[in-house]
N, C-alpha and C positions, 0 to 999 in steps of 0.2 A: 255703562258709561258712554255719554254722547261724544261723538267726534267733534273736533274743533272745526270751525269754519275758517275760510280764508280771512275774513274781516277780523276775527279774533287773533289769528296768528300774525297778521300784518301789523296790528296794533302793538304787538310786542308782549313778551311774557311778564310775569310778576317776578320781581327780584326779591330774594330773601335777604334779610339783614339781621344782624345780631349786635347786641350791646357789647362794647369793649370798655371795661373800667379804666379810668385815667386818674388814679389817685395822685400822680405827680402834679396834677393841675388843681387839686382840691378835692375835699371829701364829696363823694357821690357824683363826681364828674365822669362823663363817658362820651364816647362817639359811637357810631355804628360802622360795622364792616358789612359790605354787601357783595352779592354775587356779581360776576362779570357778565357783560354781554360778549358776543363774539368780537365786536369791534373793540371793546375794551381789552380783551385778551390779545388781539393783534397789536394794539397800541403798546401794551406792556411788553410784548416780545420785541418790538422795534426799539423800545427804550432800553431793554436789557441788552440787546445786541450792541447798541451804541455805548453802553457803559461797561460792557464785559471786558474790554481790552485793558482796563486799568483797575487792578485790585484795590487801589486806594479809594476808588469810588464806590465800594460796596455799600457804604452807608447811604450814599446818594441813591443807589439802586433800591435799597430798602425804603427810603423816603419816597421814591417814585412809585413803588408798589402801593404805599399808603395813599398817595395822590389818587391812584386809580381805584382803590377799593374802600376808602372811607367816605361816609355820606351822612346827611342829616336824617331826621326822622322820616322824611318823605322819600328818601332814596337818592336825592340829588347830591352830586359830588360836593365835598367841602372845599377841596383844594384844586389848584391847577399846577401844571408843570413849573410855573414860575415860583411856586411855593416850596420847591425841593430844598433850597438852601435854608429856609426858615425851619422846615421840619428836621433838618440835620442838626439844628440847635436844641431840639427836644432832648430830654434825658433818654439815654440809650434804652432803658427799661420800657419806656412808653413807646418808642419807635419800634422796638423788637416785638412788643406785645401786639401792637396794631398790625404790623406786617404778618405776624403769625396768625392773627385772627382772620385777616383777609385771605391768606393762603388756606387756612383750615375750612372756611366756609365754602370756598370754591372747589376744594378737593373733596370734602366730605359729601357734598351734594351730588357729585357724579356717581357715587356708589349706588344709591337707590335706583338710578336709571339703569345701571348695568344689571343689578339684581332683577329689575322688572323685565329686562330683555331676556335674561336666563329663564325666568319663570314663564314668560310668554312662549319661548322656544320649547320648553318642556311641555307646556299646555298643548301647543300645536302638535307635537309628536304624540302625546297621549291621545288626543282626540282623533288623529289620523289612524292610530292603532285600533281604537274602539270602533271607529267608523268601518274599518275593514272587517272587523269581527262581526259587526251587525249585518253586513252585506252577505257574509258567508252563511249565517244561520237563518 
């Protein structure tokens, strides 16, 4: 597996997206949920901190989460923070499904990275043991 170059990493990573069905808006309608960048994650944390003081705003927090994580087919955001009030007018089932999809795609994709780190750590330990055996014999 070739190592990434600086140019490849500065350009940015590839974001994963998944279809989220939106039957409340018509048959076969959908949006995409996408993975967050670090900047998006920080923006979400700032937004959650601002909304966390008022339990009545939990719907607004869910709508804000959708603003950050819903995108078009190319991965570009569909909404801005100015759209939160409009998203709060959606049927609750649609808003909850989208917020859940955004959460799941961002949480689920961190697991393979952790698994890869564990495997790499085991591989390094294994190769250092086998290397020490070969030097003895």
